[in-house]
GUSEMAR-321584 format. One line per 5 residues: for each residue x, y, z of C-alpha. Coordinates in nm, 4 decimals, decimal comma. Example, Ala and Ser with C-alpha at 12.3 -4.5 7.8 and 13.67 -1.06 7.14 Angstrom:
# residues 2
1,2300 -0,4500 0,7800  1,3670 -0,1060 0,7140
END
This chain:
# residues 442
15,0130 26,1544 13,2044  14,7521 25,8815 13,1403  14,4682 25,8635 13,3880  14,5735 25,5240 13,5222  14,8514 25,6902 13,7200
14,6798 25,7486 14,0526  14,9338 25,8844 14,3011  14,8076 25,6979 14,6022  14,9517 25,4483 14,8460  14,7083 25,1813 14,7332
14,7931 25,2575 14,3745  15,1648 25,2153 14,4240  15,1221 24,8893 14,6106  14,8998 24,7513 14,3385  15,2109 24,7423 14,1227
15,2652 24,5402 13,8108  14,9492 24,3336 13,8030  14,7239 24,6349 13,8297  14,9058 24,8410 13,5710  14,8875 24,5539 13,3271
14,5133 24,5503 13,3718  14,4904 24,9213 13,3046  14,4153 25,0442 13,6562  14,6402 25,0942 13,9537  14,3630 25,0513 14,2059
14,1887 24,7502 14,3468  14,3710 24,4756 14,1604  14,5658 24,3452 14,4567  14,5149 24,3801 14,8330  14,6517 24,7206 14,9304
14,8232 24,5936 15,2413  15,0727 24,3687 15,0594  15,3188 24,2931 15,3380  15,5212 24,6124 15,3195  15,4716 24,8601 15,5996
15,5427 25,1792 15,4091  15,4721 25,3917 15,7182  15,7252 25,2094 15,9347  15,9802 25,4918 15,9183  15,7402 25,7864 15,9461
15,9197 26,0899 16,0797  16,2561 25,9929 15,9305  16,4409 26,2466 15,7116  16,6492 26,1185 15,4200  16,9226 26,3026 15,2317
16,9340 26,1995 14,8646  17,2223 26,2836 14,6296  17,1220 26,2814 14,2605  17,2863 26,3598 13,9255  17,1116 26,6455 13,7449
16,9405 26,4875 13,4435  16,5944 26,4265 13,2947  16,5872 26,1110 13,5100  16,6401 26,2925 13,8384  16,3886 26,5578 13,7347
16,1210 26,2864 13,7219  16,2141 26,1720 14,0746  16,2123 26,5286 14,2095  15,8781 26,6021 14,0457  15,7025 26,3195 14,2302
15,8880 26,3273 14,5656  15,5760 26,4426 14,7475  15,4092 26,1127 14,6550  15,6871 25,9158 14,8251  15,6605 26,1394 15,1293
15,2818 26,0858 15,1449  15,3239 25,7105 15,0979  15,5863 25,6695 15,3712  15,5767 25,9695 15,6038  15,9486 26,0081 15,5284
16,0808 26,3592 15,4533  16,3226 26,3715 15,1609  16,5838 26,6399 15,1031  16,7057 26,5731 14,7490  16,9887 26,7548 14,5768
17,0606 26,7195 14,2036  17,3956 26,8531 14,0817  17,5655 26,8372 13,7385  17,7383 26,5063 13,6651  18,1059 26,6000 13,7073
18,0354 26,8058 14,0188  17,8289 26,5227 14,1689  18,1049 26,2678 14,1031  18,3634 26,4843 14,2774  18,1353 26,5554 14,5739
18,0352 26,1929 14,6281  18,3961 26,0689 14,6029  18,5216 26,3242 14,8566  18,2378 26,2651 15,1033  18,2272 25,8859 15,0746
18,6077 25,8681 15,1129  18,5766 26,0657 15,4376  18,3530 25,7977 15,5872  18,0996 26,0629 15,6890  17,8871 26,1394 15,3825
17,6015 26,3874 15,4197  17,3601 26,1665 15,2224  17,1799 25,8319 15,2663  17,1021 25,7549 14,9001  17,3403 25,8077 14,6084
17,2728 25,8144 14,2333  17,5624 25,6539 14,0467  17,6753 25,6163 13,6885  17,7542 25,2437 13,6708  17,9827 25,2590 13,3698
18,2052 25,5139 13,5447  18,1671 25,4668 13,9221  18,0838 25,0992 13,9864  18,4373 24,9725 14,0543  18,5329 25,2820 14,2531
18,2298 25,2451 14,4813  18,2945 24,8723 14,5269  18,6606 24,9156 14,6104  18,5751 25,1889 14,8590  18,3088 24,9722 15,0285
18,0751 25,2698 15,0063  17,7438 25,0935 14,9371  17,5376 24,8827 15,1761  17,4517 24,5181 15,1077  17,0802 24,5349 15,0208
17,0312 24,1721 14,9144  16,8656 24,0937 15,2491  16,6257 24,3860 15,2076  16,5189 24,2614 14,8635  16,4319 23,9199 15,0113
16,2432 24,0712 15,3088  15,8670 24,0742 15,2352  15,8126 24,3382 15,5042  16,0437 24,5739 15,3109  15,9994 24,4747 14,9464
15,6890 24,4653 14,7315  15,6469 24,1184 14,5731  15,6488 24,2667 14,2228  16,0170 24,3597 14,2681  16,2336 24,0571 14,1895
16,5801 24,0026 14,0443  16,4274 23,8122 13,7532  16,2609 24,1333 13,6312  16,5896 24,3124 13,5680  16,7792 24,2979 13,2405
17,0907 24,0823 13,2829  17,3227 24,3810 13,2483  17,1298 24,5620 13,5200  17,2103 24,2866 13,7665  17,5716 24,2765 13,6488
17,5915 24,6477 13,7292  17,4079 24,6235 14,0618  17,6036 24,3317 14,2107  17,9631 24,3459 14,3247  18,2362 24,0982 14,2258
18,1166 23,8637 14,5017  17,7588 23,8641 14,3723  17,6272 24,0860 14,6528  17,3505 24,3309 14,5575  17,4786 24,6834 14,6295
17,2280 24,9011 14,4408  16,9055 24,8938 14,2425  16,9339 24,9433 13,8635  16,7499 25,2632 13,7746  16,7909 25,3687 13,4112
16,9582 25,1971 13,1183  17,0985 25,3109 12,7858  17,1253 25,0320 12,5271  17,3051 25,1020 12,2006  17,0937 25,0444 11,8917
17,1114 25,1304 11,5221  16,8898 25,4083 11,3957  16,8317 25,3522 11,0243  16,6756 25,5600 10,7487  16,4090 25,3399 10,5902
16,3635 25,5712 10,2893  16,7331 25,5500 10,1956  16,7338 25,1714 10,2440  16,4226 25,1336 10,0293  16,5726 25,3434 9,7504
16,8643 25,0979 9,7302  16,6467 24,7885 9,7784  16,8231 24,7017 10,1031  16,6944 24,5261 10,4151  16,8044 24,6028 10,7704
17,1358 24,4193 10,8290  17,1312 24,1073 11,0429  17,5119 24,0676 11,0638  17,8192 24,2911 11,0872  17,9086 24,1839 10,7329
17,5701 24,3007 10,6036  17,6067 24,6207 10,8077  17,9359 24,7063 10,6364  17,8093 24,6235 10,2864  17,4843 24,8200 10,3383
17,6849 25,1204 10,4630  17,8980 25,1099 10,1458  17,5957 25,0670 9,9180  17,4208 25,3660 10,0764  17,7229 25,5963 10,0464
17,7269 25,8430 9,7579  17,9551 26,1403 9,8212  17,8272 26,3179 9,5083  17,4852 26,3583 9,6725  17,6341 26,4078 10,0210
17,4767 26,0790 10,1346  17,6635 25,8501 10,3717  17,5870 25,5000 10,4935  17,7019 25,5230 10,8520  17,7787 25,7664 11,1306
17,8995 25,7260 11,4893  18,1230 25,9082 11,7327  18,4711 25,9817 11,6015  18,5816 26,2317 11,8670  18,8442 26,0970 12,1068
18,7043 25,9644 12,4380  18,3452 25,9719 12,3043  18,4394 25,7175 12,0355  18,5729 25,4420 12,2647  18,2278 25,2916 12,3427
18,1632 25,2564 11,9666  18,4658 25,0276 11,9357  18,3899 24,8348 12,2576  18,0277 24,7874 12,1431  18,1534 24,6358 11,8158
18,4016 24,4258 12,0146  18,1125 24,2548 12,1985  18,0047 24,1141 11,8591  18,3426 23,9442 11,8334  18,2622 23,7649 12,1589
18,5121 23,9700 12,3542  18,5507 24,2710 12,5815  18,8392 24,5044 12,6714  18,9046 24,3313 13,0028  18,9191 23,9562 13,0636
18,7730 23,7778 13,3685  19,1311 23,7639 13,5000  19,1468 24,1452 13,5082  19,3992 24,1546 13,2230  19,3515 24,3750 12,9171
19,2460 24,1982 12,5961  19,2835 24,5103 12,3832  19,5562 24,3746 12,1536  19,3802 24,0444 12,0793  19,2780 23,9444 11,7284
18,9147 24,0200 11,8159  19,0035 24,3673 11,9438  19,1982 24,4426 11,6264  18,9188 24,3085 11,4027  18,6618 24,5286 11,5830
18,8942 24,8286 11,5383  18,9357 24,7463 11,1682  18,5573 24,7419 11,1260  18,5347 25,0762 11,3067  18,8026 25,2178 11,0770
18,6340 25,0832 10,7616  18,2922 25,2246 10,8536  18,4309 25,5613 10,9618  18,6635 25,6134 10,6649  18,4686 25,4622 10,3732
18,1052 25,5292 10,4677  18,0915 25,8230 10,7120  18,0635 26,1959 10,6397  18,3720 26,4210 10,6174  18,4929 26,5553 10,9519
18,3564 26,2567 11,1466  18,6705 26,2456 11,3646  18,5290 26,5581 11,5326  18,1822 26,4080 11,5911  18,0411 26,3389 11,9381
17,6830 26,2067 11,9698  17,5343 26,5540 11,9100  17,7055 26,5993 11,5719  17,6177 26,2424 11,4689  17,2543 26,2988 11,5695
17,2421 26,6299 11,3835  17,3751 26,4662 11,0642  17,1213 26,1830 11,0907  16,8306 26,4256 11,1407  16,9120 26,5864 10,8041
16,8095 26,2676 10,6210  17,1400 26,1999 10,4442  17,2719 25,9226 10,6721  17,1771 25,5554 10,6346  17,2644 25,4286 10,9843
17,3633 25,5822 11,3171  17,4956 25,3739 11,6066  17,4362 25,5180 11,9554  17,2177 25,5033 12,2663  16,8387 25,4623 12,2688
16,8030 25,7777 12,4781  16,8871 26,0010 12,1822  16,5696 25,9051 11,9968  16,3079 26,1741 12,0880  16,4322 26,4514 11,8512
16,4111 26,2074 11,5579  16,0303 26,2078 11,5781  16,0062 26,5844 11,6395  15,9055 26,7670 11,3167  16,0655 27,0884 11,4432
16,4062 26,9215 11,4682  16,3996 26,6355 11,2205  16,3630 26,5814 10,8453  16,3215 26,2081 10,8951  16,0022 26,1910 11,1039
15,8245 25,8630 11,0275  16,1129 25,7352 10,8119  16,3325 25,5891 11,0856  16,3726 25,2300 11,1903  16,5079 25,1343 11,5318
16,7225 24,8249 11,5024  16,8702 24,5833 11,7530  17,2465 24,5491 11,7121  17,3207 24,2984 11,4318  17,5088 23,9762 11,5032
17,8846 23,9949 11,5057  18,1083 23,7064 11,3910  18,0840 23,5392 11,7340  17,7969 23,6984 11,9294  17,4988 23,9308 11,9237
17,5131 24,1896 12,1990  17,3703 24,5309 12,2789  17,6276 24,7551 12,4433  17,4835 24,8684 12,7736  17,5370 25,1678 13,0018
17,3317 25,2683 13,3035  17,2535 25,4438 13,6300  17,1693 25,2997 13,9693  17,0579 25,4086 14,3146  17,2384 25,2801 14,6205
17,2051 25,2948 14,9968  17,5186 25,4416 15,1503  17,7012 25,2001 15,3832  17,7616 25,4781 15,6380  17,3918 25,5715 15,6574
17,2100 25,5215 15,9868  16,8799 25,4983 15,7977  16,9487 25,2135 15,5577  16,6020 25,0574 15,5494  16,4245 25,3901 15,4938
16,6818 25,4730 15,2247  16,6109 25,1372 15,0610  16,2376 25,2182 15,0512  16,3235 25,5344 14,8580  16,5341 25,3385 14,6065
16,2537 25,0842 14,5676  15,9985 25,3599 14,5054  16,2297 25,5278 14,2501  16,2489 25,2123 14,0365  15,8862 25,1077 14,0924
15,6570 25,0149 13,8072  15,4802 25,3492 13,8288  15,7956 25,5625 13,8352  15,9577 25,3558 13,5603  15,6524 25,4077 13,3416
15,6718 25,7829 13,3989  16,0418 25,7800 13,3104  15,9742 25,5944 12,9868  15,6681 25,7950 12,8873  15,8458 26,1254 12,9427
16,1302 26,0068 12,7169  16,3597 26,0765 13,0138  16,5080 25,7283 13,0308  16,4521 25,3547 13,0018  16,3910 25,1438 13,3145
16,5910 24,8234 13,3645  16,2724 24,6339 13,4556  16,1453 24,4271 13,1632  15,7894 24,4090 13,3044  15,7521 24,7861 13,2611
15,8767 24,7769 12,9020  15,6443 24,4905 12,8123  15,3345 24,6365 12,9816  15,0764 24,7142 12,7112  14,9165 24,9966 12,9086
15,2510 25,1638 12,9739  15,3446 25,1289 12,6064  15,0267 25,3130 12,5056  15,1545 25,6250 12,6802  15,4991 25,6194 12,5175
15,5342 25,8927 12,2574  15,8030 25,7139 12,0559  15,7059 25,4587 11,7845  15,6418 25,1013 11,8971  15,9461 24,9887 11,6967
16,1686 25,1984 11,9266  16,0259 25,0222 12,2309  16,0660 24,6853 12,0573  16,4348 24,7666 12,0030  16,4674 24,8544 12,3711
16,3035 24,5296 12,4871  16,5023 24,3195 12,2395  16,8270 24,4877 12,3405  16,7539 24,4116 12,7056  16,7594 24,0431 12,6190
17,1106 24,0604 12,4698  17,2528 24,3352 12,6887  17,6210 24,3304 12,7836  17,8386 24,5876 12,9552  18,0260 24,7863 12,6915
18,2930 24,9434 12,9110  18,5289 24,7655 13,1529  18,4371 24,7796 13,5214  18,7475 24,9668 13,6386  18,8229 25,2856 13,8310
19,0115 25,4767 13,5541  18,7291 25,4574 13,2962  18,7908 25,8148 13,1820  19,1614 25,7455 13,1208  19,0678 25,4264 12,9342
18,8362 25,6244 12,7071  19,0900 25,9036 12,6597  19,3859 25,6813 12,5696  19,2070 25,4381 12,3389  19,0005 25,7251 12,1973
19,3131 25,8938 12,0635  19,4085 25,5674 11,8898  19,0632 25,5321 11,7332  19,0674 25,8910 11,6057  19,4118 25,8211 11,4574
19,2616 25,5188 11,2773  19,0070 25,7460 11,1083  19,3115 25,9381 10,9853  19,4519 25,6165 10,8344  19,6692 25,4782 11,1167
19,7133 25,1001 11,1535  19,4580 24,9582 11,4036  19,6904 24,6896 11,5475  19,9718 24,9405 11,6042  19,7382 25,1961 11,7635
19,5876 24,9368 12,0011  19,9348 24,8126 12,0963  20,0468 25,1672 12,1749  19,7298 25,2519 12,3708  19,7536 24,9281 12,5708
20,1172 24,9954 12,6647  20,0121 25,3419 12,7815  19,7038 25,2264 12,9745  19,8378 24,9114 13,1453  20,0322 25,0993 13,4182
19,7319 25,3290 13,4817  19,5091 25,0251 13,5373  19,7691 24,8483 13,7553  19,8094 25,1571 13,9749  19,4323 25,1900 14,0234
19,4083 24,8332 14,1553  19,7200 24,8641 14,3724
END
């Protein structure tokens, strides 16, 4: 960790301005207005999802405890187990935790409908509780869309984001005299030009496995200016735009992807790309570290990190993410909020980014020159992250049965790779999913 990370109370309060200047000490009055010691003696229970992101939080918990005098008991459990536990406990009205780590793209609607998260908008505006460097304007647009409920009330703080980008093999592009595509049309033609089955070279790879593949289609759909669910809550999955996005998915996956792609999740797609025989790979920014690892990759130094090209109607980076919320049933809401604020602070976000454990939603961290110096990935990766933040849009519908949505449409998409008609598959999937969605909102 670079020397400018000084784990002190003054250091934390110095925040953005100090980090930008290359030192966390002395750049701003230490007092700020926040009384970090106000809840000394309090004990917080924190429920986290086991991941590289939560490992960073756990590693530095003692700093939060020293800063605030608050004792933290944090538990990190595997994703599926954590989702079951939180649902059961929050439904009971007597959860055993004050802070909860949530997967926005799966749990947002469920948490909202249950009324499980406290309204923290007042806390954010309270200078005695919130450091001035923390402002709504610093979050990527999708982060705020995740964090606020349907009524615009802030219910959580955006923690870690996963934008979808295109990883591209510069050596293969150069060999064909191609430039990075700026439109979907150029993307498709480049993928075809790069494909040569006789040399086992393919222009494009993405997830073809059912369920895992659904976000690939919905990410493409954003470029057609649409999304699976309209503002009226009705499915738009049989629209002309939805069908066109599915046709593009089918074309890329049948004409320009490697054999067996219908069985590929992200791991198989990543593995294929690392071998140096794939022109482009569409997936999340968080899968980048192995690409620059000589022990795992044959393409070290040959990879470009590209912002999603423009679709026929829009340019959008499909966005997924995690947040931290204060539980509505907690008796220690303000202390819990201080924990959430610390977890997404400039310092902790920089650590997250530099460890390759995740990408913070706060643009000021991503644009901080001193923080960037400590990032192990190439600058072009970070540029893709920052650029994606400016065109970020939610890639999955904000509904309770997200898993069923992915399962049902995923089967249709896998069938398309096998040659099935996109319009017919979407019609069938929509007829199957509509009653599931209606029941969940009943």
